[in-house]
C-alpha angles and dihedrals in degrees: 000000000000112000110229120244125211109197129184122206108197091187114192095341132115142048120214096277092047092048093049093051094046097042093045091051092049095044093048093070098041124101135185094246102054116142090232135045122244129205133182123194111196123186116273095256091068102023096105092042093053092044089055095053113101108267138161126187096012126096120215120216143172125245094230145353131212122272095226117097090217117105091219140349144105098340104122113210095008125118115203124221086246090059092046090053090049089056089062100258118137099186139043141187120229132183099021110175091245089058090048093047103040100029097034094235113180128209088258091056092047091051092051091050090051091051091050092050095046091047089055091051097255118142103235131215109202112202122212135167146136130254123240091255091054092049092047088051090055092247101116096109092042092052097049092045090053093046091049092049095046101038105041110085125217088247092065119116135168087261098054104028139056128178121221118197110204117169101218093222092058098052110110093340101098089237115126128186118239118268087248090056091049092048092050093051095044091049090050092049092050090049091050090048088055090055093047102039107012132264098280096052091044093052092052099042117100121236115197128199120223135176125094093346110169137160091268095060102025098097093051094047095044091054094057115113113267093011104128099178142313140278105214129197121174096013090058091065091075117059094212095054092042091053092044088059092047091050089057087072110104 
């Protein structure tokens, strides 16, 4: 039985006081025996600060790690997986659609970042998802299969890797695919994982859904076959809405 994961991506939001208030409110309700896992991914400016706050039952992760395999060096603006780990984080996202869109990250770059993170001992959430143009062209399944195949490294296991399907056109727009669409994509991703990693690893690996997840639709989305949790953007910036989504987990 795959334990569901509720993950919050704070994106580029939060100064120190904001981060303390939000993290404290989230951490206050968490316990070590919850029937789901919980993850928060603050921006880098407060990552170490949040990781150092007292917390039980909630993982803290970064939103990205550097592509270079070097632990340090002349890479201005980059933060290596080694540095992220040193800040106290135990997870990271890689390949979010905003990184792909605004920073032109390719599948090869995402894969290398995933390798770096896994090598450093960070549990890694690999983000995939099609654009509206790709969906309208009937290529959604083809795109997510390719991204899964090209981004998931051989080192990935159910313990160190999670997949997050986020249709690009649904992120922050309020638009949500039908449950049938979500089920189709998640089934395709699991099948592709089986081809890449083998049936056992694929069956145990969690696949999250992300894209305009909110308390009003969380229960329906979390009950779709092969949906093992949610990657939440805007709704994770308010502790009450984040917890309302988590509490939709059976």
